[in-house]
The first five atom37 places (N, CA, C, CB, O) and aatype in JSON, in Angstrom:
{
  "aatype": [12, 14, 14, 10, 16, 1, 6, 0, 10, 1, 6, 0, 19, 0, 16, 10, 19, 14, 15, 1, 10, 14, 6, 12, 13, 11, 6, 12, 5, 5, 0, 13, 3, 17, 0, 0, 3, 5, 7, 15, 16, 6, 14, 9, 1, 1, 13, 10, 9, 8, 17, 7, 15, 9, 19, 0, 9, 6, 1, 3, 14, 0, 11, 0, 1, 1, 10, 8, 3, 0, 6, 1, 1, 9, 2, 3, 14, 3, 14, 0, 19, 1, 5, 0, 0, 19, 1, 6, 0, 7, 6, 9, 19, 1, 3, 0, 1, 5, 6, 19, 0, 7, 7],
  "atom_mask": [
    [1, 1, 1, 1, 1],
    [1, 1, 1, 1, 1],
    [1, 1, 1, 1, 1],
    [1, 1, 1, 1, 1],
    [1, 1, 1, 1, 1],
    [1, 1, 1, 1, 1],
    [1, 1, 1, 1, 1],
    [1, 1, 1, 1, 1],
    [1, 1, 1, 1, 1],
    [1, 1, 1, 1, 1],
    [1, 1, 1, 1, 1],
    [1, 1, 1, 1, 1],
    [1, 1, 1, 1, 1],
    [1, 1, 1, 1, 1],
    [1, 1, 1, 1, 1],
    [1, 1, 1, 1, 1],
    [1, 1, 1, 1, 1],
    [1, 1, 1, 1, 1],
    [1, 1, 1, 1, 1],
    [1, 1, 1, 1, 1],
    [1, 1, 1, 1, 1],
    [1, 1, 1, 1, 1],
    [1, 1, 1, 1, 1],
    [1, 1, 1, 1, 1],
    [1, 1, 1, 1, 1],
    [1, 1, 1, 1, 1],
    [1, 1, 1, 1, 1],
    [1, 1, 1, 1, 1],
    [1, 1, 1, 1, 1],
    [1, 1, 1, 1, 1],
    [1, 1, 1, 1, 1],
    [1, 1, 1, 1, 1],
    [1, 1, 1, 1, 1],
    [1, 1, 1, 1, 1],
    [1, 1, 1, 1, 1],
    [1, 1, 1, 1, 1],
    [1, 1, 1, 1, 1],
    [1, 1, 1, 1, 1],
    [1, 1, 1, 0, 1],
    [1, 1, 1, 1, 1],
    [1, 1, 1, 1, 1],
    [1, 1, 1, 1, 1],
    [1, 1, 1, 1, 1],
    [1, 1, 1, 1, 1],
    [1, 1, 1, 1, 1],
    [1, 1, 1, 1, 1],
    [1, 1, 1, 1, 1],
    [1, 1, 1, 1, 1],
    [1, 1, 1, 1, 1],
    [1, 1, 1, 1, 1],
    [1, 1, 1, 1, 1],
    [1, 1, 1, 0, 1],
    [1, 1, 1, 1, 1],
    [1, 1, 1, 1, 1],
    [1, 1, 1, 1, 1],
    [1, 1, 1, 1, 1],
    [1, 1, 1, 1, 1],
    [1, 1, 1, 1, 1],
    [1, 1, 1, 1, 1],
    [1, 1, 1, 1, 1],
    [1, 1, 1, 1, 1],
    [1, 1, 1, 1, 1],
    [1, 1, 1, 1, 1],
    [1, 1, 1, 1, 1],
    [1, 1, 1, 1, 1],
    [1, 1, 1, 1, 1],
    [1, 1, 1, 1, 1],
    [1, 1, 1, 1, 1],
    [1, 1, 1, 1, 1],
    [1, 1, 1, 1, 1],
    [1, 1, 1, 1, 1],
    [1, 1, 1, 1, 1],
    [1, 1, 1, 1, 1],
    [1, 1, 1, 1, 1],
    [1, 1, 1, 1, 1],
    [1, 1, 1, 1, 1],
    [1, 1, 1, 1, 1],
    [1, 1, 1, 1, 1],
    [1, 1, 1, 1, 1],
    [1, 1, 1, 1, 1],
    [1, 1, 1, 1, 1],
    [1, 1, 1, 1, 1],
    [1, 1, 1, 1, 1],
    [1, 1, 1, 1, 1],
    [1, 1, 1, 1, 1],
    [1, 1, 1, 1, 1],
    [1, 1, 1, 1, 1],
    [1, 1, 1, 1, 1],
    [1, 1, 1, 1, 1],
    [1, 1, 1, 0, 1],
    [1, 1, 1, 1, 1],
    [1, 1, 1, 1, 1],
    [1, 1, 1, 1, 1],
    [1, 1, 1, 1, 1],
    [1, 1, 1, 1, 1],
    [1, 1, 1, 1, 1],
    [1, 1, 1, 1, 1],
    [1, 1, 1, 1, 1],
    [1, 1, 1, 1, 1],
    [1, 1, 1, 1, 1],
    [1, 1, 1, 1, 1],
    [1, 1, 1, 0, 1],
    [1, 1, 1, 0, 1]
  ],
  "atom_positions": [
    [[11.26, -7.19, -7.21], [10.51, -7.38, -5.94], [10.24, -8.92, -5.84], [9.11, -6.5, -5.91], [9.89, -9.58, -6.82]],
    [[10.44, -9.45, -4.56], [10.14, -10.9, -4.37], [8.7, -11.25, -4.64], [10.49, -11.33, -2.94], [7.85, -10.36, -4.67]],
    [[8.4, -12.49, -4.83], [6.97, -12.93, -5.09], [6.12, -12.46, -3.98], [6.83, -14.48, -5.24], [6.54, -12.39, -2.82]],
    [[4.82, -12.11, -4.36], [3.88, -11.64, -3.37], [3.21, -12.87, -2.77], [2.85, -10.66, -3.98], [2.46, -13.58, -3.44]],
    [[3.48, -13.1, -1.51], [2.83, -14.17, -0.76], [2.37, -13.61, 0.53], [3.76, -15.38, -0.52], [2.9, -12.6, 0.99]],
    [[1.41, -14.21, 1.12], [0.98, -13.73, 2.46], [2.15, -13.74, 3.43], [-0.17, -14.61, 3.02], [2.27, -12.77, 4.19]],
    [[2.98, -14.7, 3.49], [4.1, -14.82, 4.43], [5.13, -13.78, 4.15], [4.74, -16.19, 4.38], [5.61, -13.16, 5.09]],
    [[5.5, -13.54, 2.91], [6.45, -12.53, 2.56], [5.92, -11.13, 2.95], [6.76, -12.61, 1.08], [6.68, -10.28, 3.43]],
    [[4.61, -10.9, 2.72], [4.06, -9.61, 3.1], [4.03, -9.51, 4.61], [2.64, -9.41, 2.51], [4.41, -8.45, 5.12]],
    [[3.64, -10.47, 5.35], [3.58, -10.41, 6.76], [4.96, -10.12, 7.33], [3.03, -11.68, 7.3], [5.09, -9.31, 8.24]],
    [[6.01, -10.78, 6.79], [7.35, -10.5, 7.29], [7.79, -9.14, 6.98], [8.33, -11.45, 6.74], [8.41, -8.51, 7.83]],
    [[7.51, -8.61, 5.78], [7.85, -7.26, 5.33], [7.12, -6.19, 6.19], [7.5, -7.09, 3.83], [7.72, -5.22, 6.65]],
    [[5.87, -6.41, 6.36], [5.14, -5.42, 7.2], [5.61, -5.43, 8.59], [3.67, -5.66, 7.2], [5.75, -4.38, 9.2]],
    [[5.87, -6.65, 9.16], [6.25, -6.76, 10.53], [7.66, -6.04, 10.7], [6.29, -8.3, 10.96], [7.95, -5.54, 11.79]],
    [[8.47, -6.0, 9.69], [9.78, -5.41, 9.79], [9.71, -3.87, 9.51], [10.75, -6.13, 8.8], [10.36, -3.08, 10.18]],
    [[8.9, -3.48, 8.5], [8.87, -2.14, 8.03], [7.86, -1.18, 8.81], [8.52, -2.18, 6.58], [8.19, -0.05, 9.17]],
    [[6.64, -1.73, 9.04], [5.61, -0.94, 9.63], [4.79, -1.88, 10.53], [4.73, -0.24, 8.55], [3.63, -2.18, 10.24]],
    [[5.43, -2.35, 11.62], [4.76, -3.31, 12.52], [3.45, -2.83, 13.12], [5.68, -3.67, 13.63], [2.6, -3.63, 13.5]],
    [[3.3, -1.51, 13.21], [2.03, -1.04, 13.76], [0.87, -1.23, 12.88], [2.12, 0.37, 14.09], [-0.27, -1.07, 13.33]],
    [[1.11, -1.58, 11.56], [0.04, -1.79, 10.6], [-0.33, -3.3, 10.47], [0.46, -1.22, 9.23], [-1.21, -3.64, 9.68]],
    [[0.33, -4.2, 11.25], [0.03, -5.64, 11.15], [-1.49, -5.92, 11.36], [0.87, -6.43, 12.2], [-2.12, -6.61, 10.55]],
    [[-2.07, -5.36, 12.49], [-3.48, -5.69, 12.7], [-4.38, -5.18, 11.46], [-3.97, -5.02, 14.09], [-5.36, -5.83, 11.1]],
    [[-4.04, -4.1, 10.89], [-4.86, -3.61, 9.75], [-4.61, -4.62, 8.52], [-4.42, -2.03, 9.36], [-5.54, -4.95, 7.79]],
    [[-3.42, -5.05, 8.37], [-3.15, -6.04, 7.28], [-3.89, -7.33, 7.48], [-1.67, -6.33, 7.18], [-4.49, -7.85, 6.54]],
    [[-3.85, -7.87, 8.69], [-4.51, -9.12, 8.96], [-6.06, -8.97, 8.81], [-4.15, -9.6, 10.38], [-6.71, -9.92, 8.35]],
    [[-6.63, -7.83, 9.17], [-8.08, -7.59, 8.98], [-8.41, -7.57, 7.51], [-8.52, -6.26, 9.63], [-9.35, -8.22, 7.06]],
    [[-7.59, -6.8, 6.73], [-7.89, -6.71, 5.31], [-7.63, -8.07, 4.6], [-7.03, -5.59, 4.66], [-8.33, -8.41, 3.65]],
    [[-6.64, -8.82, 5.05], [-6.38, -10.11, 4.48], [-7.62, -11.09, 4.73], [-5.04, -10.68, 5.11], [-7.98, -11.87, 3.85]],
    [[-8.21, -11.0, 5.87], [-9.35, -11.85, 6.17], [-10.51, -11.43, 5.3], [-9.74, -11.78, 7.66], [-11.21, -12.29, 4.76]],
    [[-10.73, -10.14, 5.14], [-11.8, -9.58, 4.32], [-11.58, -10.01, 2.84], [-11.84, -8.0, 4.47], [-12.53, -10.4, 2.14]],
    [[-10.27, -9.93, 2.37], [-10.08, -10.34, 0.97], [-10.4, -11.84, 0.78], [-8.62, -10.03, 0.52], [-11.02, -12.22, -0.21]],
    [[-9.98, -12.69, 1.71], [-10.26, -14.13, 1.54], [-11.78, -14.37, 1.69], [-9.46, -15.0, 2.59], [-12.32, -15.22, 0.99]],
    [[-12.46, -13.68, 2.55], [-13.9, -13.81, 2.65], [-14.58, -13.37, 1.36], [-14.43, -12.99, 3.84], [-15.45, -14.07, 0.84]],
    [[-14.19, -12.23, 0.84], [-14.82, -11.72, -0.42], [-14.51, -12.73, -1.56], [-14.26, -10.24, -0.79], [-15.37, -13.03, -2.38]],
    [[-13.29, -13.23, -1.58], [-12.92, -14.17, -2.65], [-13.81, -15.39, -2.6], [-11.43, -14.59, -2.54], [-14.22, -15.88, -3.65]],
    [[-14.13, -15.93, -1.39], [-14.95, -17.09, -1.22], [-16.34, -16.72, -1.69], [-14.94, -17.6, 0.25], [-16.95, -17.47, -2.45]],
    [[-16.88, -15.54, -1.24], [-18.23, -15.16, -1.54], [-18.4, -15.01, -3.04], [-18.59, -13.88, -0.83], [-19.44, -15.37, -3.58]],
    [[-17.4, -14.49, -3.72], [-17.5, -14.18, -5.12], [-17.05, -15.35, -6.01], [-16.68, -12.94, -5.42], [-17.32, -15.35, -7.22]],
    [[-16.39, -16.31, -5.45], [-15.87, -17.37, -6.27], [-14.75, -16.87, -7.14], [0.0, 0.0, 0.0], [-14.58, -17.37, -8.25]],
    [[-13.98, -15.93, -6.69], [-12.96, -15.3, -7.5], [-11.74, -14.99, -6.68], [-13.5, -14.04, -8.14], [-11.83, -14.75, -5.48]],
    [[-10.58, -14.98, -7.33], [-9.3, -14.65, -6.67], [-9.03, -13.2, -6.76], [-8.14, -15.42, -7.27], [-8.02, -12.77, -6.2]],
    [[-9.81, -12.41, -7.39], [-9.58, -11.01, -7.63], [-9.39, -10.27, -6.32], [-10.72, -10.42, -8.43], [-8.44, -9.49, -6.25]],
    [[-10.22, -10.43, -5.24], [-10.01, -9.77, -3.99], [-8.62, -10.09, -3.4], [-11.1, -10.16, -3.01], [-7.95, -9.23, -2.83]],
    [[-8.24, -11.28, -3.55], [-6.9, -11.65, -2.99], [-5.75, -10.95, -3.76], [-6.7, -13.21, -3.05], [-4.8, -10.44, -3.18]],
    [[-5.91, -10.96, -5.1], [-4.9, -10.24, -5.94], [-4.8, -8.76, -5.6], [-5.26, -10.38, -7.43], [-3.7, -8.22, -5.58]],
    [[-5.96, -8.08, -5.32], [-6.03, -6.69, -4.91], [-5.36, -6.5, -3.63], [-7.43, -6.21, -4.82], [-4.58, -5.56, -3.48]],
    [[-5.63, -7.37, -2.67], [-5.01, -7.3, -1.34], [-3.49, -7.38, -1.5], [-5.53, -8.45, -0.41], [-2.76, -6.56, -0.96]],
    [[-3.02, -8.39, -2.27], [-1.53, -8.55, -2.44], [-0.9, -7.28, -3.05], [-1.21, -9.79, -3.36], [0.13, -6.8, -2.59]],
    [[-1.52, -6.76, -4.09], [-1.02, -5.53, -4.73], [-1.05, -4.37, -3.77], [-1.84, -5.19, -5.96], [-0.05, -3.66, -3.64]],
    [[-2.14, -4.16, -3.11], [-2.26, -3.03, -2.15], [-1.14, -3.12, -1.1], [-3.66, -3.04, -1.43], [-0.39, -2.17, -0.93]],
    [[-1.02, -4.28, -0.4], [-0.01, -4.38, 0.66], [1.37, -4.54, 0.09], [-0.31, -5.54, 1.58], [2.33, -4.17, 0.77]],
    [[1.56, -5.06, -1.08], [2.83, -5.09, -1.76], [3.33, -3.67, -2.07], [0.0, 0.0, 0.0], [4.52, -3.38, -1.98]],
    [[2.37, -2.78, -2.45], [2.69, -1.42, -2.71], [3.1, -0.71, -1.44], [1.53, -0.73, -3.35], [4.05, 0.08, -1.46]],
    [[2.44, -0.96, -0.37], [2.83, -0.35, 0.92], [4.25, -0.76, 1.26], [1.85, -0.76, 2.07], [5.03, 0.1, 1.65]],
    [[4.64, -2.05, 1.14], [5.94, -2.55, 1.35], [6.95, -1.87, 0.43], [5.95, -4.02, 1.16], [8.04, -1.49, 0.85]],
    [[6.55, -1.72, -0.86], [7.5, -1.12, -1.85], [7.85, 0.3, -1.46], [6.89, -1.12, -3.28], [8.99, 0.74, -1.61]],
    [[6.85, 1.0, -0.96], [7.09, 2.38, -0.5], [7.86, 2.43, 0.8], [5.79, 3.11, -0.33], [8.81, 3.2, 0.92]],
    [[7.48, 1.64, 1.75], [8.1, 1.72, 3.11], [9.53, 1.15, 3.12], [7.23, 0.95, 4.14], [10.3, 1.49, 4.02]],
    [[9.9, 0.31, 2.16], [11.28, -0.2, 2.18], [12.28, 0.85, 1.59], [11.35, -1.55, 1.36], [13.5, 0.69, 1.67]],
    [[11.73, 1.91, 1.01], [12.66, 2.95, 0.52], [12.34, 4.23, 1.44], [12.45, 3.26, -1.15], [11.34, 4.92, 1.27]],
    [[13.28, 4.45, 2.39], [13.02, 5.54, 3.33], [12.73, 6.87, 2.71], [14.16, 5.69, 4.21], [11.88, 7.6, 3.22]],
    [[13.39, 7.22, 1.64], [13.12, 8.52, 1.02], [11.74, 8.58, 0.4], [14.16, 8.82, -0.02], [11.06, 9.61, 0.52]],
    [[11.3, 7.51, -0.27], [9.99, 7.45, -0.82], [8.91, 7.5, 0.24], [9.86, 6.25, -1.62], [7.87, 8.14, 0.07]],
    [[9.19, 6.78, 1.39], [8.16, 6.76, 2.45], [8.05, 8.15, 3.03], [8.5, 5.71, 3.58], [6.95, 8.66, 3.26]],
    [[9.23, 8.79, 3.28], [9.19, 10.18, 3.81], [8.38, 11.11, 2.85], [10.67, 10.74, 4.01], [7.57, 11.92, 3.29]],
    [[8.62, 10.97, 1.59], [7.93, 11.84, 0.62], [6.39, 11.58, 0.7], [8.47, 11.59, -0.86], [5.6, 12.53, 0.72]],
    [[5.99, 10.28, 0.73], [4.57, 10.03, 0.84], [4.02, 10.47, 2.07], [4.26, 8.66, 0.67], [2.94, 11.06, 2.05]],
    [[4.65, 10.26, 3.22], [4.03, 10.72, 4.49], [3.96, 12.27, 4.59], [4.84, 10.16, 5.7], [3.03, 12.83, 5.15]],
    [[5.0, 12.92, 4.03], [4.96, 14.33, 3.96], [3.79, 14.85, 3.12], [6.25, 14.83, 3.41], [3.07, 15.77, 3.5]],
    [[3.64, 14.2, 1.96], [2.54, 14.57, 1.1], [1.21, 14.35, 1.79], [2.61, 13.79, -0.18], [0.32, 15.19, 1.69]],
    [[1.07, 13.18, 2.51], [-0.21, 12.92, 3.27], [-0.48, 14.01, 4.28], [-0.16, 11.54, 4.01], [-1.62, 14.42, 4.47]],
    [[0.57, 14.5, 4.94], [0.39, 15.57, 5.91], [-0.08, 16.86, 5.23], [1.7, 15.83, 6.67], [-0.94, 17.57, 5.74]],
    [[0.52, 17.13, 4.06], [0.17, 18.35, 3.33], [-1.25, 18.34, 2.73], [1.17, 18.56, 2.23], [-1.78, 19.39, 2.36]],
    [[-1.84, 17.17, 2.64], [-3.18, 17.08, 2.1], [-4.16, 17.85, 2.95], [-3.61, 15.65, 1.99], [-5.23, 18.22, 2.49]],
    [[-3.8, 18.09, 4.19], [-4.71, 18.88, 5.11], [-4.35, 20.29, 5.23], [-4.72, 18.32, 6.5], [-4.89, 20.99, 6.09]],
    [[-3.43, 20.77, 4.39], [-3.01, 22.22, 4.38], [-4.17, 23.09, 4.02], [-1.85, 22.48, 3.39], [-4.99, 22.74, 3.17]],
    [[-4.25, 24.25, 4.68], [-5.39, 25.16, 4.34], [-5.26, 25.72, 2.89], [-5.46, 26.37, 5.38], [-6.26, 26.11, 2.29]],
    [[-4.05, 25.76, 2.35], [-3.89, 26.27, 0.97], [-4.23, 25.29, -0.08], [-2.51, 26.72, 0.75], [-3.59, 24.24, -0.15]],
    [[-5.24, 25.55, -0.92], [-5.7, 24.62, -1.95], [-4.59, 24.15, -2.89], [-6.81, 25.26, -2.75], [-4.56, 22.99, -3.31]],
    [[-3.63, 25.12, -3.24], [-2.6, 24.69, -4.17], [-1.63, 23.7, -3.49], [-1.83, 25.92, -4.71], [-1.13, 22.79, -4.15]],
    [[-1.38, 23.86, -2.22], [-0.53, 22.96, -1.47], [-1.18, 21.57, -1.41], [-0.27, 23.52, -0.06], [-0.53, 20.54, -1.61]],
    [[-2.5, 21.57, -1.11], [-3.27, 20.29, -1.05], [-3.27, 19.57, -2.39], [-4.73, 20.56, -0.6], [-3.08, 18.35, -2.47]],
    [[-3.51, 20.38, -3.47], [-3.54, 19.77, -4.84], [-2.18, 19.17, -5.18], [-3.93, 20.83, -5.92], [-2.12, 18.08, -5.75]],
    [[-1.12, 19.85, -4.86], [0.27, 19.29, -5.16], [0.51, 18.1, -4.3], [1.42, 20.37, -4.92], [1.13, 17.14, -4.76]],
    [[0.08, 18.1, -3.09], [0.27, 16.92, -2.18], [-0.55, 15.73, -2.72], [-0.17, 17.27, -0.68], [-0.01, 14.62, -2.73]],
    [[-1.72, 15.87, -3.14], [-2.52, 14.84, -3.64], [-1.82, 14.24, -4.95], [-3.95, 15.4, -3.93], [-1.72, 13.02, -5.09]],
    [[-1.36, 15.1, -5.83], [-0.64, 14.69, -7.02], [0.56, 13.84, -6.63], [-0.19, 15.93, -7.84], [0.71, 12.71, -7.11]],
    [[1.41, 14.37, -5.74], [2.64, 13.71, -5.35], [2.33, 12.33, -4.73], [3.42, 14.6, -4.35], [2.93, 11.32, -5.12]],
    [[1.38, 12.29, -3.76], [1.04, 11.01, -3.16], [0.49, 10.01, -4.15], [0.06, 11.22, -2.08], [0.77, 8.82, -4.06]],
    [[-0.28, 10.49, -5.09], [-0.83, 9.63, -6.16], [0.23, 9.03, -7.04], [0.0, 0.0, 0.0], [0.23, 7.85, -7.38]],
    [[1.15, 9.92, -7.38], [2.34, 9.38, -8.2], [3.12, 8.31, -7.44], [3.35, 10.54, -8.59], [3.43, 7.25, -8.0]],
    [[3.43, 8.55, -6.25], [4.19, 7.59, -5.41], [3.47, 6.26, -5.35], [4.38, 8.15, -3.97], [4.06, 5.21, -5.57]],
    [[2.14, 6.32, -5.05], [1.39, 5.08, -4.95], [1.25, 4.33, -6.22], [0.08, 5.35, -4.44], [1.37, 3.11, -6.27]],
    [[0.97, 5.14, -7.32], [0.83, 4.56, -8.65], [2.15, 3.84, -9.08], [0.45, 5.67, -9.68], [2.13, 2.72, -9.6]],
    [[3.26, 4.51, -8.84], [4.54, 3.9, -9.16], [4.76, 2.56, -8.41], [5.66, 4.89, -8.81], [5.21, 1.56, -8.97]],
    [[4.42, 2.59, -7.13], [4.66, 1.39, -6.34], [3.63, 0.29, -6.82], [4.49, 1.72, -4.76], [4.01, -0.89, -6.81]],
    [[2.44, 0.6, -7.21], [1.46, -0.4, -7.64], [2.03, -1.03, -8.95], [-0.01, 0.27, -7.87], [1.94, -2.24, -9.15]],
    [[2.6, -0.18, -9.8], [3.06, -0.66, -11.09], [4.25, -1.6, -10.84], [3.46, 0.54, -12.05], [4.36, -2.66, -11.46]],
    [[5.1, -1.21, -9.93], [6.23, -2.06, -9.54], [5.8, -3.4, -9.1], [7.01, -1.43, -8.46], [6.35, -4.42, -9.51]],
    [[4.8, -3.4, -8.22], [4.32, -4.67, -7.63], [3.57, -5.51, -8.66], [3.4, -4.39, -6.42], [3.73, -6.73, -8.72]],
    [[2.74, -4.82, -9.46], [1.89, -5.57, -10.42], [2.65, -6.01, -11.67], [0.7, -4.72, -10.85], [2.16, -6.78, -12.49]],
    [[3.92, -5.45, -11.76], [4.7, -5.81, -12.91], [4.39, -5.14, -14.17], [0.0, 0.0, 0.0], [4.59, -5.71, -15.24]],
    [[3.89, -3.91, -14.08], [3.54, -3.22, -15.28], [3.28, -1.82, -15.05], [0.0, 0.0, 0.0], [2.96, -1.09, -15.99]]
  ]
}
């Protein structure tokens, strides 16, 4: 995965999920505000990992379909279906975060 920078994320989000750009910009501003308030870069690191994970998922159409399908099944009336969907979505997101965070 290329280095995580604001510009690289902006370009990737604009290409892969342009409807989420306003959400990304809002969260970016919050992360920078929290970083300034806390005197820490941790909120920025979390922002980069979160949005890097979204990009890692969305750039793989099969993975994105699996995640979005699991997200829809989370509202299924059958508890077993919901539980399986939560597990699947969690695995996809965890794998993407590990890919982005390098571990």
